[in-house]
MARVOZA-84974 format. One record per residue (C-alpha): x, z, y. Coordinates in nm, 4 decimals. Example, Ala and Ser with C-alpha at 12.3 -4.5 7.8 and 13.67 -1.06 7.14 Angstrom:
+----------+----------+----------+
!       xx !       zz !       yy !
+----------+----------+----------+
!   1.2300 !   0.7800 !  -0.4500 !
!   1.3670 !   0.7140 !  -0.1060 !
+----------+----------+----------+
END
This chain:
+----------+----------+----------+
!       xx !       zz !       yy !
+----------+----------+----------+
!  11.1666 !   8.2583 !   9.9309 !
!  10.9045 !   8.4223 !  10.1514 !
!  10.5955 !   8.2762 !  10.3189 !
!  10.5005 !   8.4691 !  10.6337 !
!  10.1942 !   8.4368 !  10.8576 !
!  10.3445 !   8.3417 !  11.1966 !
!  10.0623 !   8.5078 !  11.3891 !
!  10.0480 !   8.8478 !  11.2149 !
!  10.3975 !   8.8606 !  11.0644 !
!  10.2347 !   8.9562 !  10.7340 !
!  10.3987 !   8.8348 !  10.4136 !
!  10.1600 !   8.5916 !  10.2408 !
!  10.3659 !   8.5468 !   9.9239 !
!  10.7192 !   8.5621 !   9.7895 !
!  10.9036 !   8.3755 !   9.5108 !
!  11.2457 !   8.4499 !   9.3695 !
!  11.4707 !   8.1894 !   9.2080 !
!  11.7585 !   8.2723 !   8.9759 !
!  12.0292 !   8.2056 !   9.2392 !
!  12.0960 !   8.1189 !   9.6030 !
!  11.8956 !   7.8563 !   9.7877 !
!  12.1225 !   7.6550 !  10.0182 !
!  11.8763 !   7.3945 !  10.1473 !
!  11.5419 !   7.3740 !  10.3172 !
!  11.2258 !   7.3425 !  10.1060 !
!  10.9922 !   7.0458 !  10.1476 !
!  10.6126 !   7.0406 !  10.1307 !
!  10.3627 !   6.7826 !  10.0177 !
!  10.0276 !   6.7615 !   9.8435 !
!  10.1462 !   6.6645 !   9.4943 !
!   9.8187 !   6.6953 !   9.3075 !
!   9.5728 !   6.5663 !   9.5696 !
!   9.3792 !   6.8927 !   9.6144 !
!   9.4377 !   6.9165 !   9.9894 !
!   9.6867 !   7.2060 !   9.9610 !
!  10.0584 !   7.1405 !   9.9921 !
!  10.2976 !   7.2334 !   9.7144 !
!  10.6520 !   7.3505 !   9.8021 !
!  10.9593 !   7.1988 !   9.6372 !
!  11.2831 !   7.3943 !   9.6605 !
!  11.6222 !   7.3477 !   9.4936 !
!  11.8353 !   7.6393 !   9.3747 !
!  12.1912 !   7.6978 !   9.2616 !
!  12.0455 !   7.8092 !   8.9250 !
!  12.0338 !   7.4341 !   8.8353 !
!  11.6558 !   7.4150 !   8.8918 !
!  11.4114 !   7.2537 !   9.1289 !
!  11.0958 !   7.4596 !   9.1593 !
!  10.7509 !   7.3447 !   9.2687 !
!  10.5287 !   7.6240 !   9.3974 !
!  10.1661 !   7.6454 !   9.5041 !
!  10.1484 !   7.6580 !   9.8813 !
!   9.8383 !   7.8724 !   9.8510 !
!   9.9856 !   8.1646 !   9.6570 !
!  10.3531 !   8.0886 !   9.5819 !
!  10.3011 !   8.0697 !   9.2061 !
!  10.5345 !   7.8439 !   9.0130 !
!  10.3633 !   7.5199 !   8.9138 !
!  10.6682 !   7.3864 !   8.7284 !
!  11.0476 !   7.3705 !   8.7315 !
!  11.3026 !   7.1196 !   8.6103 !
!  11.6568 !   7.2102 !   8.5116 !
!  11.9499 !   6.9769 !   8.5819 !
!  12.3021 !   6.9994 !   8.4427 !
!  12.4507 !   7.1660 !   8.7542 !
!  12.3728 !   7.3399 !   9.0792 !
!  12.1355 !   7.1842 !   9.3340 !
!  12.2457 !   7.1916 !   9.6976 !
!  12.0542 !   6.8999 !   9.8431 !
!  11.7069 !   6.9147 !   9.9880 !
!  11.4491 !   6.7479 !   9.7620 !
!  11.2384 !   6.4546 !   9.8772 !
!  10.8694 !   6.3871 !   9.8101 !
!  10.7135 !   6.0398 !   9.7937 !
!  10.5813 !   5.7744 !   9.5600 !
!  10.8968 !   5.6330 !   9.4042 !
!  10.7391 !   5.5409 !   9.0668 !
!  10.4679 !   5.3195 !   9.2211 !
!  10.1763 !   5.4981 !   9.0564 !
!  10.0156 !   5.5975 !   9.3874 !
!  10.1053 !   5.9686 !   9.3464 !
!  10.3932 !   6.1621 !   9.5049 !
!  10.7041 !   6.2209 !   9.2986 !
!  10.9771 !   6.4798 !   9.3547 !
!  11.3335 !   6.3479 !   9.3845 !
!  11.6439 !   6.5695 !   9.3606 !
!  12.0166 !   6.5154 !   9.3584 !
!  12.2423 !   6.7416 !   9.1582 !
!  12.6073 !   6.8398 !   9.1315 !
!  12.5926 !   6.6904 !   8.7790 !
!  12.6390 !   6.3517 !   8.9534 !
!  12.2780 !   6.2505 !   8.8974 !
!  11.9520 !   6.1838 !   9.0824 !
!  11.6260 !   6.2750 !   8.9107 !
!  11.2785 !   6.1344 !   8.9794 !
!  11.0145 !   6.3806 !   8.8581 !
!  10.6378 !   6.3498 !   8.8258 !
!  10.5013 !   6.5609 !   9.1140 !
!  10.2174 !   6.7128 !   8.9106 !
!  10.3901 !   6.7909 !   8.5816 !
!  10.7656 !   6.7916 !   8.6589 !
!  10.8241 !   6.5415 !   8.3728 !
!  11.1372 !   6.3311 !   8.4138 !
!  11.0350 !   5.9743 !   8.5075 !
!  11.3880 !   5.8327 !   8.5443 !
!  11.7354 !   5.9295 !   8.6522 !
!  12.0531 !   5.7679 !   8.7822 !
!  12.4012 !   5.8924 !   8.6994 !
!  12.7477 !   5.7843 !   8.7920 !
!  12.7904 !   5.9049 !   9.1470 !
!  12.9781 !   6.2186 !   9.2474 !
!  12.8072 !   6.5461 !   9.3521 !
!  12.5058 !   6.4974 !   9.5748 !
!  12.5145 !   6.7738 !   9.8343 !
!  12.3201 !   6.6076 !  10.1190 !
!  11.9468 !   6.5586 !  10.1355 !
!  11.7805 !   6.2487 !   9.9991 !
!  11.5617 !   6.0208 !  10.2046 !
!  11.2843 !   5.7859 !  10.0887 !
!  11.2095 !   5.4607 !  10.2695 !
!  11.1099 !   5.1024 !  10.2058 !
!  11.4369 !   4.9628 !  10.3413 !
!  11.3924 !   4.6006 !  10.2316 !
!  11.0245 !   4.5606 !  10.3287 !
!  10.8993 !   4.4789 !   9.9774 !
!  10.6392 !   4.7579 !   9.9709 !
!  10.8473 !   4.9681 !   9.7259 !
!  11.0131 !   5.2951 !   9.8335 !
!  11.3863 !   5.3274 !   9.7739 !
!  11.5983 !   5.6415 !   9.7478 !
!  11.8752 !   5.6748 !  10.0038 !
!  12.1532 !   5.9211 !   9.9401 !
!  12.5119 !   6.0066 !  10.0233 !
!  12.7503 !   6.1152 !   9.7490 !
!  13.0772 !   6.3021 !   9.7476 !
!  13.2463 !   5.9782 !   9.6327 !
!  13.2217 !   5.8585 !   9.9943 !
!  12.9455 !   5.6064 !   9.9255 !
!  12.5897 !   5.5591 !  10.0396 !
!  12.3505 !   5.4631 !   9.7630 !
!  12.0139 !   5.2868 !   9.7792 !
!  11.8192 !   5.3215 !   9.4530 !
!  11.4833 !   5.1779 !   9.3665 !
!  11.2678 !   5.0183 !   9.1065 !
!  11.1974 !   4.6486 !   9.1237 !
!  10.8366 !   4.5668 !   9.0488 !
!  10.6840 !   4.2226 !   9.0118 !
+----------+----------+----------+
END
């Protein structure tokens, strides 16, 4: 992965994963410091979160299989801070703390998740749900119910 200044063409920073990257990265300010972090999934079974400022790895999380789908960033856990959500070829979705990369919760039982995930409050209850398509031909809507 390479970050290039669009005006000068100068390389700002680079980062190398352990395998191919087959999806677009996403950006969001995960730690509230005003600088976006970059989340990118790789076929080395890992999602990486990098500093947007210098490209240094902030954390990574390893799943049981390759990652082909674009990650999503948003507050899924309801703590007021952005989380990182990824779908894996190990038939699972992972919700990770955006600052630490700690696993908050996961859902298994689908087939491979090769398409990007989307986050939206689809039922209007003020809680964000995870929307995803799976290779089992189904569309899933996952979310936590809070009282």
